DOMAR-612019 format. One line per field, with one value per residue (C-alpha): x, y, z. Coordinates in pm, 1 decimal, decimal comma. Layout:
BEGIN
x: (X; ...)
y: (Y; ...)
z: (Z; ...)
This chain:
BEGIN
x: (28,3; 107,1; 29,8; -174,1; -370,7; -393,1; -590,5; -839,3; -939,5; -1068,3; -1101,7; -884,8; -551,4; -241,4; -111,7; -309,1; -183,1; 115,4; 96,5; -52,9; 252,6; 486,7; 494,6; 599,7; 258,3; 36,6; -139,0; -304,8; -530,6; -818,0; -800,9; -1064,1; -849,6; -538,5; -681,3; -882,5; -527,7; -302,7; -545,4; -436,9; -124,4; -77,5; -274,7; -106,8; 189,4; 281,2; 575,3; 636,0; 925,0; 1070,5; 1313,5; 1093,8; 1202,8; 1084,1; 766,6; 903,5; 728,6; 921,6; 907,8; 1190,4; 1232,3; 1371,2; 1604,1; 1807,3; 2152,8; 2240,4; 2442,3; 2654,4; 2328,7; 2197,4; 1812,0; 1839,4; 1950,6; 1732,3; 1477,8; 1641,5; 1581,5; 1225,5; 1121,4; 1293,0; 1166,1; 759,6; 822,8; 1018,0; 739,6; 458,9; 662,8; 752,6; 382,1; 348,9; 563,1; 532,8; 757,0; 1108,6; 1177,6; 1507,8; 1648,0; 1785,3; 2014,1; 2088,3; 2339,7; 2268,5; 2345,3; 2099,8; 2062,3; 1657,0; 1622,5; 1771,2; 1591,6; 1481,6; 1306,9; 1652,1; 1676,2; 1411,1; 1463,4; 1166,5; 1105,2; 1017,9; 608,5; 546,7; 792,0; 825,2; 960,9; 1077,9; 1017,2; 1390,6; 1551,1; 1574,4; 1492,6; 1649,3; 1570,7; 1326,6; 1230,3; 1083,5; 721,1; 748,1; 888,4; 602,4; 442,9; 728,9; 775,2; 430,4; 429,1; 788,1; 745,2; 347,4; 328,8; 254,3; 368,3; 320,0; 473,8; 599,0; 590,6; 560,4; 278,8; 191,2; 32,3; 80,7; -132,5; -395,1; -341,6; -57,8; -74,7; 54,1; 82,3; 184,1; 63,8; -25,7; 285,7; 24,6; -171,6; 146,3; 244,8; -75,4; -55,1; 362,9; 267,4; -130,8; 103,2; 314,0; 53,6; -212,9; 149,4; 45,4; 274,8; 201,8; 520,4; 650,3; 948,0; 950,3; 1289,8; 1212,2; 1413,6; 1327,5; 949,9; 1077,2; 957,2; 632,8; 678,5; 871,0; 612,4; 351,2; 467,4; 572,9; 153,7; 96,1; 228,7; 102,7; -298,1; -221,3; -125,2; -422,7; -677,7; -621,3; -600,1; -152,4; -44,8; 264,3; 561,8; 805,6; 1117,6; 1032,9; 1089,4; 1398,0; 1534,1; 1778,9; 1910,4; 1788,0; 2130,6; 2262,6; 2442,9; 2159,7; 1935,4; 2187,5; 2266,0; 1885,2; 1837,5; 2087,3; 1969,0; 1613,9; 1750,8; 2018,0; 1820,8; 1558,4; 1202,8; 1005,0; 1189,7; 1032,8; 919,2; 852,2; 1031,5; 935,6; 1172,6; 1076,0; 1274,1; 1513,7; 1820,8; 1830,7; 1583,8; 1831,3; 2090,3; 1808,6; 1869,8; 2253,5; 2226,5; 1997,0; 2250,5; 2541,5; 2271,4; 2233,7; 1870,3; 1718,8; 1468,3; 1192,5; 1166,2; 1226,1; 1229,7; 1031,3; 1170,5; 950,8; 1159,2; 942,5; 1065,1; 1048,4; 1465,3; 1571,7; 1854,3; 1586,2; 1612,0; 1935,8; 1961,4; 1904,9; 1655,8; 1520,3; 1326,9; 995,3; 854,4; 622,3; 717,2; 687,4; 525,8; 784,5; 733,0; 364,4; 369,9; 617,2; 393,5; 65,2; 277,3; 374,2; 62,1; -135,3; 101,5; 105,1; -267,0; -219,0; -29,9; -296,1; -571,8; -735,3; -744,8; -782,7; -698,0; -453,2; -488,4; -456,0; -359,9; -270,8; -141,9; -180,5; 151,6; 179,9; 312,7; 626,4; 630,2; 931,2; 1121,5; 1169,8; 841,3)
y: (7,9; 313,7; 681,7; 759,8; 436,4; 516,1; 846,3; 757,3; 466,5; 725,9; 972,0; 1246,6; 1433,3; 1225,3; 1566,1; 1546,7; 1245,2; 1270,8; 1558,7; 1342,4; 1118,7; 1433,2; 1471,1; 1853,2; 1888,2; 1645,8; 1893,0; 2045,3; 1706,8; 1640,0; 1354,4; 1177,1; 1176,8; 1061,5; 809,3; 665,6; 714,5; 488,7; 231,5; 202,6; 250,2; 8,8; -305,6; -251,1; -158,1; 97,3; 208,8; 590,0; 603,4; 923,9; 845,1; 652,7; 857,0; 1171,9; 1042,4; 906,9; 1004,6; 916,6; 820,8; 816,8; 489,4; 534,2; 213,9; 119,4; 167,6; -188,7; -369,8; -591,7; -743,1; -1068,8; -974,0; -635,3; -718,3; -1000,9; -749,9; -480,6; -765,9; -796,8; -474,3; -393,1; -716,8; -580,4; -210,0; -401,3; -585,5; -270,1; -71,6; -339,9; -297,7; 20,4; 238,8; 562,7; 549,9; 536,9; 488,4; 678,6; 538,2; 797,0; 626,0; 830,4; 828,8; 573,0; 752,9; 1053,6; 1024,4; 973,5; 1197,0; 1465,4; 1509,1; 1822,3; 1920,6; 2010,0; 1613,7; 1561,8; 1679,5; 1844,8; 1519,5; 1265,1; 1284,4; 997,4; 860,3; 494,6; 447,7; 170,7; 53,2; -64,0; 274,5; 338,3; 70,9; 208,5; 599,7; 678,7; 969,5; 684,0; 710,7; 1080,3; 1096,4; 1086,9; 1311,5; 1574,2; 1453,9; 1582,9; 1921,7; 2010,6; 1830,3; 1815,6; 1484,0; 1136,8; 923,7; 539,9; 391,9; 29,4; -202,2; 36,4; 20,2; 397,8; 514,0; 894,8; 979,8; 845,9; 1056,9; 880,1; 591,6; 281,3; -59,4; -314,6; -650,2; -744,2; -856,7; -932,9; -1172,6; -1295,3; -1387,5; -1523,9; -1766,7; -1893,5; -2041,8; -2191,2; -2382,4; -2445,5; -2509,0; -2705,6; -2928,1; -3032,4; -2783,2; -2608,3; -2549,5; -2266,4; -2061,8; -1703,2; -1536,1; -1129,7; -869,6; -527,8; -357,0; -92,6; -147,2; -148,4; -416,4; -621,2; -550,3; -692,6; -972,3; -1004,4; -936,1; -1210,9; -1493,1; -1385,7; -1330,2; -1677,4; -1813,1; -1635,8; -1785,8; -2139,9; -2140,7; -2140,3; -1995,0; -1797,9; -1864,8; -1575,8; -1811,0; -1916,8; -1544,8; -1416,0; -1128,0; -1158,1; -850,7; -988,4; -1199,6; -1544,3; -1488,0; -1422,0; -1661,6; -1945,4; -1806,5; -1669,4; -2076,1; -2199,8; -1974,3; -2170,7; -2461,9; -2449,6; -2292,2; -2505,4; -2588,9; -2763,6; -2710,2; -2592,6; -2793,1; -2543,1; -2203,2; -1914,7; -1632,0; -1328,3; -1342,7; -1582,0; -1529,0; -1579,1; -1903,5; -2028,5; -1925,3; -2128,8; -2455,5; -2431,5; -2407,2; -2703,4; -2919,6; -2808,3; -2916,3; -3242,9; -3146,4; -3279,2; -3058,4; -3101,3; -3476,4; -3264,3; -2905,0; -2707,4; -2394,8; -2137,7; -1810,6; -1500,1; -1292,5; -1571,4; -1606,5; -1792,4; -1853,3; -2111,1; -2309,9; -2408,7; -2518,4; -2846,5; -2924,7; -2613,9; -2391,3; -2305,1; -1984,5; -1693,8; -1486,0; -1077,4; -1024,7; -795,5; -847,7; -850,4; -512,5; -319,3; -478,5; -263,1; -12,3; 98,8; 60,2; 284,0; 594,7; 538,4; 599,2; 903,0; 993,6; 995,8; 1135,0; 716,7; 760,8; 1102,5; 1009,3; 850,2; 477,8; 157,0; -158,9; -486,8; -796,3; -1125,6; -1311,7; -1714,3; -1903,8; -2131,8; -2537,9; -2705,3; -2976,7; -2746,0; -2698,3)
z: (6,2; -65,4; 73,0; -247,0; -190,9; 230,1; 85,3; -189,2; 29,8; 328,8; 110,3; 142,4; 5,2; 32,7; 145,9; 461,6; 519,7; 482,2; 745,9; 944,7; 925,5; 994,8; 1384,2; 1332,5; 1142,0; 1230,4; 1505,4; 1184,6; 1113,1; 1345,3; 1586,8; 1423,3; 1117,3; 1271,6; 1445,0; 1067,5; 895,2; 1158,1; 1217,6; 802,7; 853,2; 1102,5; 963,3; 614,0; 717,1; 519,0; 506,5; 346,5; 29,0; 257,0; 538,0; 803,1; 1046,2; 911,1; 1054,0; 1349,5; 1692,6; 2001,3; 2405,8; 2654,4; 2873,5; 3256,8; 3285,1; 3576,7; 3616,2; 3813,2; 3591,7; 3790,8; 3949,1; 3807,5; 3869,8; 3713,5; 3439,1; 3333,2; 3415,3; 3222,8; 2906,8; 2940,7; 3009,2; 2665,4; 2506,4; 2642,2; 2512,7; 2183,1; 2077,1; 2084,8; 1866,2; 1613,2; 1576,9; 1554,8; 1250,0; 1387,7; 1693,3; 1792,9; 2158,2; 2387,3; 2668,5; 2945,8; 3199,7; 3525,8; 3766,0; 4043,2; 4342,7; 4335,4; 3986,8; 3922,1; 4258,0; 4083,4; 3723,7; 3581,6; 3301,7; 3090,3; 3140,0; 2903,8; 2495,8; 2340,9; 2024,7; 2368,5; 2365,6; 2683,4; 2944,7; 3063,5; 3402,3; 3508,8; 3894,5; 3860,1; 3778,4; 4123,0; 4319,3; 4624,6; 4650,9; 4875,5; 4596,5; 4410,4; 4461,7; 4420,7; 4065,4; 3816,8; 4042,8; 4034,9; 3617,1; 3521,6; 3785,3; 3602,2; 3242,4; 3187,7; 2920,9; 2946,0; 3173,9; 3266,5; 3599,4; 3482,6; 3783,2; 4072,0; 4353,9; 4322,5; 4736,2; 4678,4; 4388,0; 4170,7; 3935,2; 3766,3; 3495,0; 3625,1; 3505,4; 3766,0; 3950,4; 4298,1; 4477,4; 4781,1; 4530,2; 4454,3; 4745,5; 4846,0; 4527,5; 4630,9; 4965,9; 4934,8; 4661,6; 4971,5; 5175,0; 4903,2; 4901,5; 5247,1; 5429,0; 5732,8; 5911,9; 5656,2; 5721,2; 5547,3; 5476,8; 5335,1; 5227,5; 5293,6; 5503,2; 5390,7; 5024,6; 4944,0; 4746,0; 4973,7; 5211,5; 5018,7; 4947,6; 5348,2; 5423,0; 5148,7; 5355,4; 5698,8; 5494,0; 5362,7; 5715,3; 5900,6; 5617,6; 5631,6; 6047,7; 6026,5; 6383,1; 6259,5; 6426,0; 6425,1; 6509,2; 6163,9; 5952,9; 5938,5; 5718,2; 5464,3; 5151,7; 4857,2; 4821,2; 4760,8; 5064,7; 5298,8; 5190,4; 5270,6; 5639,4; 5764,6; 5627,3; 5856,9; 6087,7; 6096,2; 6128,1; 6431,7; 6636,0; 6885,1; 6855,5; 6564,8; 6259,1; 5928,9; 5606,9; 5327,2; 5269,8; 5094,8; 4970,0; 4858,6; 4594,3; 4409,2; 4492,8; 4850,7; 4718,2; 4539,0; 4862,8; 5073,2; 4862,7; 4852,5; 5279,6; 5261,9; 5056,9; 5351,1; 5605,4; 5413,4; 5390,8; 5103,5; 4909,4; 4835,8; 4996,7; 5399,1; 5276,6; 5013,6; 4875,6; 4651,2; 4517,6; 4414,4; 4076,8; 3814,4; 3717,6; 3447,7; 3659,0; 3921,8; 3617,2; 3631,3; 3952,6; 4128,7; 4228,9; 3980,2; 4176,1; 4193,9; 4195,5; 4097,8; 3832,3; 3822,7; 3463,7; 3329,8; 2946,5; 3019,0; 3236,1; 2962,2; 2697,3; 2861,2; 3021,0; 2619,6; 2458,3; 2773,0; 2739,0; 2293,4; 2382,0; 2612,4; 2362,1; 2082,5; 2328,9; 2294,8; 2694,9; 2821,2; 3215,8; 3437,3; 3455,2; 3649,4; 3541,7; 3692,1; 3525,7; 3697,7; 3804,3; 3755,8; 3913,3; 3757,7; 3946,7; 3916,4; 4156,3; 4446,5; 4549,5)
């Protein structure tokens, strides 16, 4: 299909089609006509004779800077995969990646950090995972920038006028613990990260709530804190089995790296997994498929979140969505050998 074919099909001039596809001139065309043109462009994968970049619109995405982490590297790939799946369907958009220094980078953002061609912004929750300002960033951006912002995988509680696509850490944790209970476990230990972060707190509360719903007493001796690392999961597991009193028959870890450490500790303690103690992780890292026994876990559905968030951002830019929206994407259990 050519530009003139689109014009004939819609009974408009080819110059109208050309303007609608040009970011610098498309404001001259009504929203209704633009959307009709865009639908045909997408349906027939129209590629103009002029360089495609002249017709491109641009979104931006803020991504993490913690490149040394197995967790952050895999999450980064999943976010980019979801963004790419939407952009490859739409020939009208490019994406700029914005990376800021880890220490205070996101907290110190200013209007000058964003070029005028960026029409909307995605913010990955991992962009500033350990900064207390992370939850306030979207609101600050809206105030100083005034263009559409969609937050990926950050549960916003401080302001409801920010578009957000995420999943429920609370519900995902309940799925994981419920699975352990269905496997006849009632002595279930918890190794959690840090309740100061809302995602970790949701997982912690999901564990407690699931025990309550199944009338299982909460044993404080079964609750240990780690720091998200393999080493902390290892150390917490050793503590669980070196203390006096009943022993757990299952361990729920609020991230996969601590769960892998727990499996290694059980091996060192000569405790069979899952025959004597089951282990359940949280994240869905590919690494869990390579240890023995292979790790059962619950996913952070980042590909789906990034896909939904990118489409939402484009809809906001093109006025198909008028106001802020919040979408929840379901998590999924990955049942392997450890639980």
